[in-house]
C-alpha positions in Angstrom: -22.9 27.1 17.2 -19.1 27.2 16.7 -17.0 28.6 19.5 -13.4 29.6 18.8 -10.8 29.6 21.6 -7.5 31.3 21.3 -4.7 29.5 23.0 -1.1 28.5 22.3 0.1 25.0 22.6 3.2 24.0 24.4 5.0 23.3 21.1 4.6 27.0 20.1 6.7 28.3 23.0 10.4 28.0 23.7 11.0 25.1 26.1 7.6 23.7 25.7 5.9 26.0 28.2 2.3 26.8 27.6 0.7 30.2 28.3 -2.9 30.7 29.2 -5.2 32.5 26.7 -4.8 36.3 26.7 -1.3 36.0 28.2 0.8 35.1 25.2 3.2 38.0 26.0 3.8 37.0 29.6 7.4 35.7 29.1 8.6 38.9 27.4 7.4 41.3 30.1 9.5 39.9 32.9 12.7 39.9 30.7 12.6 43.5 29.6 14.9 44.7 32.3 17.3 41.8 31.9 17.7 42.7 28.2 18.6 46.3 29.1 22.2 47.3 28.4 22.3 50.0 31.2 24.7 48.9 33.9 22.8 50.3 36.8 25.0 48.7 39.5 28.1 50.2 38.0 26.4 53.6 37.8 25.1 53.4 41.4 28.5 52.2 42.8 30.4 55.5 42.6 27.2 57.5 43.5 26.7 55.5 46.7 30.4 55.7 47.5 30.2 59.5 47.2 27.1 59.7 49.4 28.7 57.6 52.1 31.9 59.7 52.0 29.9 62.9 52.3 27.8 61.6 55.2 31.0 60.9 57.2 33.8 63.0 55.6 36.1 62.6 58.6 36.6 58.9 57.7 38.7 60.2 54.7 39.8 63.7 55.8 41.0 62.5 59.2 41.6 58.8 58.6 42.7 56.7 61.6 43.6 53.1 62.2 40.9 51.5 64.3 40.4 48.0 65.8 42.6 45.4 64.2 43.4 47.6 61.1 46.8 48.6 62.5 47.8 46.2 65.2 47.0 43.0 63.2 46.6 43.6 59.5 49.1 46.4 58.9 51.6 45.1 61.4 51.6 41.6 59.9 51.5 43.0 56.4 54.7 44.9 57.1 56.5 42.2 59.0 55.6 39.1 57.1 55.5 38.1 53.4 52.2 38.0 51.6 52.1 34.2 51.2 52.4 33.9 55.0 49.6 36.3 55.8 46.8 36.2 53.2 45.4 32.9 54.3 46.5 33.1 57.9 43.4 32.6 60.2 42.4 35.2 62.7 40.1 34.4 65.5 39.2 31.1 63.8 38.4 32.3 60.3 40.0 33.8 57.2 39.9 37.6 56.4 41.7 37.6 53.1 40.7 41.0 51.7 42.0 43.2 54.6 45.3 41.2 54.5 45.7 41.6 50.8 45.2 45.4 51.1 47.6 45.6 54.0 50.3 43.6 52.2 50.8 46.3 49.6 52.3 48.8 52.1 55.9 49.1 53.2 57.5 51.1 56.0 57.9 54.0 53.5 54.2 54.1 52.6 52.5 53.1 55.8 51.4 56.6 56.6 48.9 56.3 53.7 47.4 53.1 55.1 44.6 54.7 57.2 43.2 56.6 54.2 43.5 53.6 51.8 42.0 51.2 54.4 39.0 53.5 55.0 38.5 54.2 51.3 38.6 50.5 50.4 36.1 49.7 53.1 33.7 52.4 51.8 34.1 51.0 48.3 33.3 47.5 49.3 30.3 48.8 51.3 29.0 50.8 48.3 29.6 47.8 46.0 27.4 45.5 48.2 24.6 48.1 48.4 24.6 48.8 44.6 24.1 45.1 43.6 20.2 45.0 43.9 19.7 47.6 41.1 21.4 45.3 38.7 19.3 43.5 36.1 20.4 40.2 37.7 17.8 40.9 40.4 14.9 41.7 38.1 13.1 38.5 39.1 13.3 39.5 42.8 11.3 42.8 42.7 10.6 45.6 40.2 13.4 48.1 39.8 11.8 51.0 41.7 11.4 48.8 44.8 15.0 47.7 44.6 16.2 51.2 44.1 14.2 52.4 47.1 15.8 49.6 49.2 19.2 50.7 48.1 18.4 54.4 48.9 17.1 53.4 52.4 20.2 51.5 53.2 22.5 54.3 52.0 20.7 57.0 54.0 20.0 55.1 57.2 22.1 55.8 60.3 25.2 53.7 60.3 26.8 52.3 63.4 30.3 53.8 63.8 31.8 50.4 64.7 31.5 48.9 61.2 31.8 52.1 59.1 35.0 52.9 57.3 37.4 50.2 58.6 38.7 47.0 57.0 38.4 45.1 60.3 34.6 44.9 59.9 34.6 44.6 56.2 33.4 41.0 56.4 29.9 42.3 57.3 29.5 44.0 53.9 31.2 41.1 52.1 28.6 38.8 53.6 25.9 41.1 52.4 27.3 41.0 48.9 27.6 37.2 48.9 24.0 36.9 50.2 22.8 39.1 47.4 24.9 37.2 44.8 23.1 34.0 45.9 19.8 35.6 45.0 20.8 36.9 41.6 20.4 35.4 38.1 23.6 36.0 36.3 23.0 33.6 33.3 22.4 36.6 31.0 25.2 38.8 32.4 27.9 40.2 30.2 31.1 38.2 29.6 33.2 40.4 31.8 30.9 39.9 34.7 31.0 36.1 34.3 34.8 36.2 34.2 35.0 38.5 37.3 32.4 36.6 39.4 34.4 33.5 40.3 37.4 35.4 41.7 35.1 37.8 43.6 33.3 34.9 45.1 36.6 33.2 46.0 37.8 36.3 47.8 34.4 36.8 49.5 34.3 33.2 50.8 37.6 33.7 52.5 36.7 37.0 54.0 33.5 36.1 56.0 32.8 33.1 58.1 29.5 32.3 56.4 30.9 32.7 52.9 30.9 29.0 51.8 27.2 28.6 52.5 26.0 31.6 50.4 28.6 31.6 47.7 27.0 28.6 45.9 23.9 30.6 45.2 24.9 32.1 41.8 25.6 28.7 40.4 22.0 27.7 41.2 20.5 31.0 40.0 19.0 29.6 36.9 17.0 26.9 38.7 16.0 29.3 41.4 14.7 31.8 38.9 12.7 29.1 37.1 11.2 28.0 40.3 10.2 31.5 41.2 8.6 32.0 37.8 6.7 28.7 37.9 5.3 29.5 41.4 3.8 32.8 40.3 0.1 32.8 39.2 
């Protein structure tokens, strides 16, 4: 009796990777979302920002300077030139983003600082929370699970200490860097590849743990391949 088996050799597949019988379409299934042209993270970013603002409207309608927003960042931004403040350590580490924002104000515009500070903080917070719905995280979990995680984070009760001020912005910058280290940006659009290095640079100098997690995106290709090979 003649038995016929259907299988594909390693030479038939890109990269010399063999696929078990009956699973010849396995590589294409996992890459469907990564080939999508829908920029989910850019769509989710303003939506999340709106939800956060509506949950705590007083952060914008009655903006106030809290913690070091006024006595450190705004005061030094008004009294010292930008090149003397941006990379000036505070409590032993750099907080570049708040200093950059504060350096754009002058004595004539300082009354608008509380609103701009709070709005910038919410924007960074929304940006960090919107990252998981990007196609760069398709290898981490299916899109519905990632969207559910984002929704849970947006709707959960937020501690008032870190919400809506640039003093505590490093918490959300660290979250963004940690998520960046998990993403696979090899197939990202050209504009994202251009914007990623300066964003990582600013993030590294805004949170104490930045250097450790910022190297992740540069190893994303090998990490993604290891995850794929470990799956049955």
